[in-house]
Biopython code that builds the backbone (N, CA, C, O; Angstrom):
import numpy as np
from Bio.PDB.StructureBuilder import StructureBuilder

atoms = [
    (1, "MET", "N", (0.983, -1.205, 0.001)),
    (1, "MET", "CA", (0.188, -0.149, -0.110)),
    (1, "MET", "C", (0.776, 1.054, -0.109)),
    (1, "MET", "O", (1.801, 1.080, 0.572)),
    (2, "GLU", "N", (0.366, 2.471, -0.850)),
    (2, "GLU", "CA", (1.375, 3.397, -0.817)),
    (2, "GLU", "C", (0.691, 4.628, -0.129)),
    (2, "GLU", "O", (-0.525, 4.471, -0.245)),
    (3, "LEU", "N", (0.921, 5.564, 0.412)),
    (3, "LEU", "CA", (0.018, 6.414, 0.866)),
    (3, "LEU", "C", (1.015, 7.916, 0.294)),
    (3, "LEU", "O", (2.232, 8.025, 0.142)),
    (4, "ARG", "N", (0.172, 8.673, 0.134)),
    (4, "ARG", "CA", (0.896, 10.086, -0.357)),
    (4, "ARG", "C", (0.551, 10.887, 0.207)),
    (4, "ARG", "O", (-0.665, 10.756, 0.345)),
    (5, "PHE", "N", (1.069, 12.138, 0.898)),
    (5, "PHE", "CA", (0.883, 13.103, 1.927)),
    (5, "PHE", "C", (1.213, 14.308, 1.051)),
    (5, "PHE", "O", (1.752, 14.283, -0.056)),
    (6, "ALA", "N", (0.757, 15.457, 1.802)),
    (6, "ALA", "CA", (0.876, 16.964, 1.392)),
    (6, "ALA", "C", (1.549, 17.402, 2.406)),
    (6, "ALA", "O", (1.008, 17.390, 3.512)),
    (7, "PHE", "N", (3.166, 17.989, 2.218)),
    (7, "PHE", "CA", (3.543, 18.663, 3.495)),
    (7, "PHE", "C", (4.331, 19.861, 2.622)),
    (7, "PHE", "O", (4.708, 20.030, 1.462)),
    (8, "PRO", "N", (4.344, 20.535, 3.805)),
    (8, "PRO", "CA", (5.381, 21.868, 3.365)),
    (8, "PRO", "C", (6.534, 21.327, 2.752)),
    (8, "PRO", "O", (6.734, 20.113, 2.808)),
    (9, "ILE", "N", (7.448, 22.217, 2.075)),
    (9, "ILE", "CA", (8.590, 22.322, 1.676)),
    (9, "ILE", "C", (9.679, 22.243, 2.529)),
    (9, "ILE", "O", (9.710, 23.110, 3.402)),
    (10, "ASN", "N", (10.897, 21.150, 2.502)),
    (10, "ASN", "CA", (11.745, 20.835, 3.356)),
    (10, "ASN", "C", (11.099, 19.890, 4.710)),
    (10, "ASN", "O", (11.939, 19.768, 5.601)),
    (11, "SER", "N", (10.094, 19.380, 4.932)),
    (11, "SER", "CA", (9.471, 18.569, 5.691)),
    (11, "SER", "C", (9.715, 16.968, 5.142)),
    (11, "SER", "O", (9.471, 16.057, 5.934)),
    (12, "ASP", "N", (10.249, 16.617, 3.633)),
    (12, "ASP", "CA", (10.672, 15.216, 3.267)),
    (12, "ASP", "C", (11.704, 14.719, 4.195)),
    (12, "ASP", "O", (11.525, 13.574, 4.609)),
    (13, "ARG", "N", (12.811, 15.392, 4.629)),
    (13, "ARG", "CA", (13.700, 14.825, 5.439)),
    (13, "ARG", "C", (13.301, 14.290, 7.004)),
    (13, "ARG", "O", (13.664, 13.254, 7.560)),
    (14, "HIS", "N", (12.395, 15.407, 7.526)),
    (14, "HIS", "CA", (11.796, 14.892, 8.876)),
    (14, "HIS", "C", (10.672, 13.466, 8.408)),
    (14, "HIS", "O", (10.540, 12.530, 9.197)),
    (15, "LEU", "N", (10.188, 13.476, 7.521)),
    (15, "LEU", "CA", (8.952, 12.582, 6.757)),
    (15, "LEU", "C", (10.071, 11.398, 7.018)),
    (15, "LEU", "O", (10.013, 10.583, 7.939)),
    (16, "ALA", "N", (11.042, 11.470, 6.073)),
    (16, "ALA", "CA", (11.958, 10.290, 5.892)),
    (16, "ALA", "C", (12.887, 9.412, 7.362)),
    (16, "ALA", "O", (13.320, 8.267, 7.488)),
    (17, "ALA", "N", (12.883, 10.287, 8.016)),
    (17, "ALA", "CA", (13.412, 9.931, 9.481)),
    (17, "ALA", "C", (12.083, 9.301, 10.098)),
    (17, "ALA", "O", (11.929, 8.215, 10.656)),
    (18, "LEU", "N", (11.511, 9.941, 9.926)),
    (18, "LEU", "CA", (10.076, 9.002, 10.782)),
    (18, "LEU", "C", (9.825, 7.520, 9.992)),
    (18, "LEU", "O", (9.581, 6.422, 10.492)),
    (19, "LYS", "N", (9.947, 7.829, 8.852)),
    (19, "LYS", "CA", (9.763, 6.518, 7.767)),
    (19, "LYS", "C", (10.487, 5.221, 8.405)),
    (19, "LYS", "O", (10.031, 4.096, 8.609)),
    (20, "LYS", "N", (11.973, 5.846, 8.690)),
    (20, "LYS", "CA", (13.091, 4.604, 8.831)),
    (20, "LYS", "C", (12.827, 4.190, 10.374)),
    (20, "LYS", "O", (13.065, 2.987, 10.480)),
    (21, "ASP", "N", (12.467, 4.685, 11.466)),
    (21, "ASP", "CA", (11.713, 4.332, 12.764)),
    (21, "ASP", "C", (10.912, 3.674, 12.922)),
    (21, "ASP", "O", (9.850, 4.296, 12.964)),
    (22, "PRO", "N", (10.783, 2.438, 13.075)),
    (22, "PRO", "CA", (9.615, 1.470, 12.938)),
    (22, "PRO", "C", (8.428, 2.002, 14.246)),
    (22, "PRO", "O", (7.210, 1.873, 14.125)),
    (23, "ASN", "N", (9.012, 2.511, 15.272)),
    (23, "ASN", "CA", (8.375, 3.080, 16.424)),
    (23, "ASN", "C", (7.858, 4.392, 16.611)),
    (23, "ASN", "O", (7.584, 4.985, 17.655)),
    (24, "SER", "N", (7.774, 4.728, 15.474)),
    (24, "SER", "CA", (7.749, 6.364, 15.209)),
    (24, "SER", "C", (6.421, 6.691, 15.089)),
    (24, "SER", "O", (5.688, 5.804, 14.653)),
    (25, "LEU", "N", (5.864, 7.907, 15.411)),
    (25, "LEU", "CA", (4.638, 8.319, 15.081)),
    (25, "LEU", "C", (3.862, 7.841, 13.910)),
    (25, "LEU", "O", (2.766, 7.280, 13.913)),
    (26, "TYR", "N", (4.539, 8.126, 13.016)),
    (26, "TYR", "CA", (4.305, 7.827, 11.587)),
    (26, "TYR", "C", (3.751, 6.397, 11.568)),
    (26, "TYR", "O", (2.637, 6.123, 11.121)),
    (27, "HIS", "N", (4.671, 5.438, 12.121)),
    (27, "HIS", "CA", (4.087, 4.105, 11.872)),
    (27, "HIS", "C", (2.789, 3.525, 12.863)),
    (27, "HIS", "O", (1.961, 2.649, 12.617)),
    (28, "ARG", "N", (2.932, 4.212, 13.835)),
    (28, "ARG", "CA", (1.806, 4.140, 14.850)),
    (28, "ARG", "C", (0.441, 4.255, 14.319)),
    (28, "ARG", "O", (-0.531, 3.508, 14.210)),
    (29, "THR", "N", (0.745, 5.507, 14.022)),
    (29, "THR", "CA", (-0.924, 6.196, 13.104)),
    (29, "THR", "C", (-0.903, 5.150, 11.735)),
    (29, "THR", "O", (-2.037, 4.687, 11.607)),
    (30, "ILE", "N", (-0.185, 4.751, 10.918)),
    (30, "ILE", "CA", (-0.683, 4.090, 10.139)),
    (30, "ILE", "C", (-1.220, 2.707, 10.533)),
    (30, "ILE", "O", (-2.207, 2.222, 9.979)),
    (31, "ASP", "N", (-0.441, 2.002, 11.648)),
    (31, "ASP", "CA", (-0.936, 0.923, 12.173)),
    (31, "ASP", "C", (-2.277, 1.189, 12.928)),
    (31, "ASP", "O", (-3.058, 0.237, 12.946)),
    (32, "GLN", "N", (-2.585, 2.107, 13.428)),
    (32, "GLN", "CA", (-3.649, 2.506, 14.349)),
    (32, "GLN", "C", (-4.989, 2.431, 13.289)),
    (32, "GLN", "O", (-6.034, 1.838, 13.558)),
    (33, "TRP", "N", (-4.694, 3.220, 11.938)),
    (33, "TRP", "CA", (-6.030, 3.698, 11.118)),
    (33, "TRP", "C", (-6.109, 2.600, 10.277)),
    (33, "TRP", "O", (-7.229, 2.122, 10.092)),
    (34, "PHE", "N", (-4.992, 2.020, 9.640)),
    (34, "PHE", "CA", (-4.985, 1.173, 8.548)),
    (34, "PHE", "C", (-4.849, -0.289, 8.932)),
    (34, "PHE", "O", (-5.036, -0.997, 7.943)),
    (35, "SER", "N", (-4.597, -0.957, 9.996)),
    (35, "SER", "CA", (-4.054, -2.175, 10.246)),
    (35, "SER", "C", (-5.243, -3.209, 10.748)),
    (35, "SER", "O", (-5.886, -2.855, 11.736)),
    (36, "VAL", "N", (-5.482, -4.139, 10.283)),
    (36, "VAL", "CA", (-6.864, -4.931, 10.798)),
    (36, "VAL", "C", (-6.348, -5.794, 11.699)),
    (36, "VAL", "O", (-5.444, -6.620, 11.568)),
    (37, "ARG", "N", (-7.319, -5.388, 13.040)),
    (37, "ARG", "CA", (-7.207, -6.034, 14.187)),
    (37, "ARG", "C", (-8.434, -6.995, 14.300)),
    (37, "ARG", "O", (-9.542, -6.472, 14.190)),
    (38, "ILE", "N", (-8.376, -8.037, 14.459)),
    (38, "ILE", "CA", (-9.457, -9.162, 14.633)),
    (38, "ILE", "C", (-9.468, -9.459, 16.391)),
    (38, "ILE", "O", (-8.502, -9.834, 17.054)),
    (39, "GLU", "N", (-10.740, -9.193, 16.848)),
    (39, "GLU", "CA", (-10.695, -9.393, 18.194)),
    (39, "GLU", "C", (-11.664, -10.556, 18.412)),
    (39, "GLU", "O", (-12.730, -10.334, 17.838)),
    (40, "ARG", "N", (-11.637, -11.627, 19.004)),
    (40, "ARG", "CA", (-12.546, -12.430, 19.153)),
    (40, "ARG", "C", (-13.198, -12.266, 20.436)),
    (40, "ARG", "O", (-12.596, -12.398, 21.502)),
    (41, "VAL", "N", (-14.732, -11.906, 20.313)),
    (41, "VAL", "CA", (-15.600, -11.595, 21.699)),
    (41, "VAL", "C", (-16.675, -12.250, 21.647)),
    (41, "VAL", "O", (-17.384, -12.323, 20.644)),
    (42, "VAL", "N", (-16.952, -12.927, 22.998)),
    (42, "VAL", "CA", (-18.303, -13.885, 22.959)),
    (42, "VAL", "C", (-19.403, -12.517, 23.746)),
    (42, "VAL", "O", (-19.234, -11.666, 24.620)),
    (43, "PRO", "N", (-20.487, -12.920, 22.879)),
    (43, "PRO", "CA", (-21.339, -11.864, 23.033)),
    (43, "PRO", "C", (-21.904, -12.083, 24.355)),
    (43, "PRO", "O", (-22.010, -13.208, 24.843)),
    (44, "ARG", "N", (-22.379, -10.687, 25.113)),
    (44, "ARG", "CA", (-23.084, -10.860, 26.632)),
    (44, "ARG", "C", (-24.009, -11.659, 26.692)),
    (44, "ARG", "O", (-24.144, -12.368, 27.689)),
    (45, "GLU", "N", (-24.986, -11.736, 25.474)),
    (45, "GLU", "CA", (-26.333, -12.992, 25.497)),
    (45, "GLU", "C", (-25.852, -14.256, 25.791)),
    (45, "GLU", "O", (-26.113, -14.901, 26.806)),
    (46, "ILE", "N", (-25.069, -14.623, 24.779)),
    (46, "ILE", "CA", (-24.344, -16.052, 24.900)),
    (46, "ILE", "C", (-23.620, -16.544, 26.456)),
    (46, "ILE", "O", (-23.651, -17.683, 26.921)),
    (47, "LYS", "N", (-22.975, -15.318, 27.080)),
    (47, "LYS", "CA", (-22.090, -15.641, 27.998)),
    (47, "LYS", "C", (-23.277, -16.086, 29.188)),
    (47, "LYS", "O", (-23.125, -16.887, 30.111)),
    (48, "LEU", "N", (-24.716, -15.145, 28.773)),
    (48, "LEU", "CA", (-25.511, -15.197, 30.231)),
    (48, "LEU", "C", (-26.057, -16.639, 29.975)),
    (48, "LEU", "O", (-26.233, -17.435, 30.898)),
    (49, "SER", "N", (-26.349, -16.964, 28.495)),
    (49, "SER", "CA", (-27.182, -18.136, 28.379)),
    (49, "SER", "C", (-26.363, -19.261, 29.044)),
    (49, "SER", "O", (-26.867, -19.894, 29.971)),
    (50, "LEU", "N", (-25.278, -19.497, 28.661)),
    (50, "LEU", "CA", (-24.465, -20.554, 29.213)),
    (50, "LEU", "C", (-24.391, -20.412, 30.797)),
    (50, "LEU", "O", (-24.383, -21.452, 31.455)),
    (51, "VAL", "N", (-24.344, -19.372, 31.344)),
    (51, "VAL", "CA", (-24.650, -19.239, 32.802)),
    (51, "VAL", "C", (-25.876, -19.767, 33.418)),
    (51, "VAL", "O", (-25.911, -20.500, 34.406)),
    (52, "MET", "N", (-26.959, -19.295, 32.690)),
    (52, "MET", "CA", (-28.380, -20.338, 33.024)),
    (52, "MET", "C", (-28.463, -21.221, 32.771)),
    (52, "MET", "O", (-28.941, -22.047, 33.548)),
    (53, "ALA", "N", (-27.950, -21.616, 31.263)),
    (53, "ALA", "CA", (-27.926, -23.219, 31.118)),
    (53, "ALA", "C", (-27.049, -24.349, 32.569)),
    (53, "ALA", "O", (-27.240, -25.499, 32.962)),
    (54, "ALA", "N", (-26.165, -23.325, 32.933)),
    (54, "ALA", "CA", (-25.106, -24.527, 33.973)),
    (54, "ALA", "C", (-26.008, -24.353, 35.044)),
    (54, "ALA", "O", (-26.304, -25.426, 35.571)),
    (55, "ILE", "N", (-26.614, -23.231, 35.607)),
    (55, "ILE", "CA", (-27.422, -23.252, 36.539)),
    (55, "ILE", "C", (-28.727, -24.035, 36.496)),
    (55, "ILE", "O", (-29.149, -24.468, 37.568)),
    (56, "LEU", "N", (-29.251, -24.210, 35.646)),
    (56, "LEU", "CA", (-30.364, -25.279, 35.387)),
    (56, "LEU", "C", (-29.807, -26.461, 35.596)),
    (56, "LEU", "O", (-30.335, -27.217, 36.412)),
    (57, "VAL", "N", (-28.834, -26.782, 35.020)),
    (57, "VAL", "CA", (-28.464, -28.362, 34.982)),
    (57, "VAL", "C", (-27.816, -28.897, 36.822)),
    (57, "VAL", "O", (-27.810, -30.042, 37.273)),
    (58, "VAL", "N", (-27.313, -27.529, 37.570)),
    (58, "VAL", "CA", (-27.163, -27.804, 38.635)),
    (58, "VAL", "C", (-28.188, -27.939, 39.735)),
    (58, "VAL", "O", (-28.144, -28.635, 40.750)),
    (59, "LEU", "N", (-29.206, -27.037, 39.261)),
    (59, "LEU", "CA", (-30.867, -27.259, 40.001)),
    (59, "LEU", "C", (-31.290, -28.764, 39.643)),
    (59, "LEU", "O", (-31.788, -29.495, 40.499)),
    (60, "PHE", "N", (-31.085, -29.135, 38.471)),
    (60, "PHE", "CA", (-31.646, -30.539, 38.029)),
    (60, "PHE", "C", (-31.183, -31.488, 38.655)),
    (60, "PHE", "O", (-32.019, -32.296, 39.060)),
    (61, "ILE", "N", (-29.939, -31.722, 38.927)),
    (61, "ILE", "CA", (-29.241, -32.447, 39.434)),
    (61, "ILE", "C", (-29.467, -32.491, 40.880)),
    (61, "ILE", "O", (-29.270, -33.532, 41.506)),
    (62, "ILE", "N", (-29.875, -31.400, 41.450)),
    (62, "ILE", "CA", (-29.789, -31.279, 43.096)),
    (62, "ILE", "C", (-31.247, -31.819, 43.136)),
    (62, "ILE", "O", (-31.633, -32.582, 44.022)),
    (63, "SER", "N", (-32.086, -31.342, 42.049)),
    (63, "SER", "CA", (-33.841, -32.051, 42.641)),
    (63, "SER", "C", (-33.910, -33.481, 42.401)),
    (63, "SER", "O", (-34.658, -34.187, 43.077)),
    (64, "SER", "N", (-32.834, -34.166, 41.052)),
    (64, "SER", "CA", (-33.098, -35.543, 41.059)),
    (64, "SER", "C", (-32.273, -36.308, 42.185)),
    (64, "SER", "O", (-32.622, -37.460, 42.444)),
    (65, "LEU", "N", (-31.436, -35.869, 42.723)),
    (65, "LEU", "CA", (-30.665, -36.656, 43.994)),
    (65, "LEU", "C", (-31.634, -36.536, 45.014)),
    (65, "LEU", "O", (-31.624, -37.529, 45.741)),
    (66, "LEU", "N", (-32.726, -35.421, 45.434)),
    (66, "LEU", "CA", (-33.352, -35.055, 46.411)),
    (66, "LEU", "C", (-34.865, -35.952, 46.070)),
    (66, "LEU", "O", (-35.388, -36.529, 47.023)),
    (67, "LEU", "N", (-35.383, -36.018, 44.991)),
    (67, "LEU", "CA", (-36.307, -37.084, 44.566)),
    (67, "LEU", "C", (-35.867, -38.359, 45.122)),
    (67, "LEU", "O", (-36.520, -38.922, 46.000)),
    (68, "LYS", "N", (-34.487, -38.968, 44.513)),
    (68, "LYS", "CA", (-34.055, -39.983, 45.079)),
    (68, "LYS", "C", (-33.880, -40.792, 45.985)),
    (68, "LYS", "O", (-33.763, -42.010, 46.116)),
    (69, "LYS", "N", (-33.887, -39.419, 46.914)),
    (69, "LYS", "CA", (-33.812, -39.753, 48.510)),
    (69, "LYS", "C", (-34.704, -39.902, 49.079)),
    (69, "LYS", "O", (-34.714, -40.619, 50.080)),
    (70, "LYS", "N", (-35.882, -39.195, 48.576)),
    (70, "LYS", "CA", (-37.373, -39.158, 49.105)),
    (70, "LYS", "C", (-37.948, -40.784, 48.831)),
    (70, "LYS", "O", (-38.476, -41.574, 49.615)),
    (71, "LEU", "N", (-37.693, -40.879, 47.749)),
    (71, "LEU", "CA", (-38.225, -42.468, 46.949)),
    (71, "LEU", "C", (-37.791, -43.370, 47.872)),
    (71, "LEU", "O", (-36.578, -43.391, 48.084)),
    (72, "LEU", "N", (-38.763, -44.408, 48.701)),
    (72, "LEU", "CA", (-38.474, -45.514, 49.274)),
    (72, "LEU", "C", (-37.531, -46.517, 48.406)),
    (72, "LEU", "O", (-37.746, -47.018, 47.302)),
    (73, "PRO", "N", (-36.434, -46.640, 49.262)),
    (73, "PRO", "CA", (-35.367, -47.975, 48.464)),
    (73, "PRO", "C", (-36.316, -49.060, 48.106)),
    (73, "PRO", "O", (-37.202, -49.538, 48.815)),
    (74, "GLY", "N", (-35.926, -49.426, 46.673)),
    (74, "GLY", "CA", (-36.140, -50.665, 45.834)),
    (74, "GLY", "C", (-37.898, -50.732, 45.840)),
    (74, "GLY", "O", (-38.446, -51.506, 45.054)),
    (75, "SER", "N", (-38.656, -49.947, 46.695)),
    (75, "SER", "CA", (-40.190, -50.238, 45.955)),
    (75, "SER", "C", (-40.678, -48.958, 44.770)),
    (75, "SER", "O", (-41.735, -49.185, 44.182)),
    (76, "GLY", "N", (-40.087, -47.912, 44.492)),
    (76, "GLY", "CA", (-40.149, -47.296, 43.279)),
    (76, "GLY", "C", (-41.202, -46.508, 43.442)),
    (76, "GLY", "O", (-41.397, -45.789, 42.462)),
    (77, "SER", "N", (-42.225, -46.324, 44.626)),
    (77, "SER", "CA", (-43.268, -45.520, 44.747)),
    (77, "SER", "C", (-43.217, -44.772, 46.079)),
    (77, "SER", "O", (-42.641, -45.302, 47.028)),
    (78, "TRP", "N", (-43.839, -43.463, 46.215)),
    (78, "TRP", "CA", (-43.740, -42.219, 46.834)),
    (78, "TRP", "C", (-44.285, -42.887, 48.466)),
    (78, "TRP", "O", (-45.238, -43.649, 48.627)),
    (79, "PRO", "N", (-43.362, -42.338, 49.554)),
    (79, "PRO", "CA", (-43.645, -42.542, 50.979)),
    (79, "PRO", "C", (-45.153, -42.218, 50.942)),
    (79, "PRO", "O", (-45.659, -41.658, 49.970)),
    (80, "GLY", "N", (-45.921, -42.624, 52.134)),
    (80, "GLY", "CA", (-47.053, -42.113, 52.282)),
    (80, "GLY", "C", (-48.501, -42.831, 51.849)),
    (80, "GLY", "O", (-48.256, -43.990, 51.515)),
    (81, "LYS", "N", (-49.574, -42.606, 51.770)),
    (81, "LYS", "CA", (-50.759, -43.311, 51.438)),
    (81, "LYS", "C", (-50.688, -43.196, 50.001)),
    (81, "LYS", "O", (-50.218, -42.198, 49.454)),
    (82, "ARG", "N", (-51.153, -44.215, 49.363)),
    (82, "ARG", "CA", (-51.539, -44.243, 48.210)),
    (82, "ARG", "C", (-53.189, -43.915, 47.920)),
    (82, "ARG", "O", (-54.113, -44.355, 48.603)),
    (83, "ILE", "N", (-53.317, -43.041, 46.748)),
    (83, "ILE", "CA", (-54.593, -42.838, 46.660)),
    (83, "ILE", "C", (-55.139, -43.003, 45.162)),
    (83, "ILE", "O", (-54.553, -42.563, 44.173)),
    (84, "CYS", "N", (-56.355, -43.705, 45.147)),
    (84, "CYS", "CA", (-56.551, -44.119, 43.391)),
    (84, "CYS", "C", (-57.415, -42.986, 43.327)),
    (84, "CYS", "O", (-58.232, -42.520, 44.121)),
    (85, "LEU", "N", (-56.895, -42.536, 41.767)),
    (85, "LEU", "CA", (-57.420, -41.527, 41.270)),
    (85, "LEU", "C", (-59.096, -41.873, 40.294)),
    (85, "LEU", "O", (-59.957, -41.122, 39.837)),
    (86, "ARG", "N", (-58.955, -43.115, 40.316)),
    (86, "ARG", "CA", (-60.105, -43.818, 39.379)),
    (86, "ARG", "C", (-61.476, -44.107, 40.446)),
    (86, "ARG", "O", (-61.630, -44.671, 41.529)),
    (87, "PRO", "N", (-62.472, -43.277, 39.334)),
    (87, "PRO", "CA", (-64.090, -43.474, 40.426)),
    (87, "PRO", "C", (-64.676, -44.833, 40.731)),
    (87, "PRO", "O", (-65.693, -44.926, 41.419)),
]
sb = StructureBuilder()
sb.init_structure("model")
sb.init_model(0)
sb.init_chain("A")
sb.init_seg("    ")
for serial, (resi, resn, name, xyz) in enumerate(atoms, 1):
    if name == "N":
        sb.init_residue(resn, " ", resi, " ")
    sb.init_atom(name, np.array(xyz, "f"), 0.0, 1.0, " ", f" {name:<3s}", serial, name[0])
structure = sb.get_structure()
């Protein structure tokens, strides 16, 4: 890429000195405005969705463990009286 600038007379030697130094204001400005920077950013909505999904998974595991504890061992039925729902 070639850039052309309009400068007052006798400024070419100053510009040449800036072009020689890779850390000069000239090169920093070129890099700032013309370089391509790729930043990978995870959107906030996706982060929030992942946190909510993790919370739901934890709640599901806790509730299933509590439910398993409440069931009578080996019977597969709820503790307490059985209610017949048929008329």
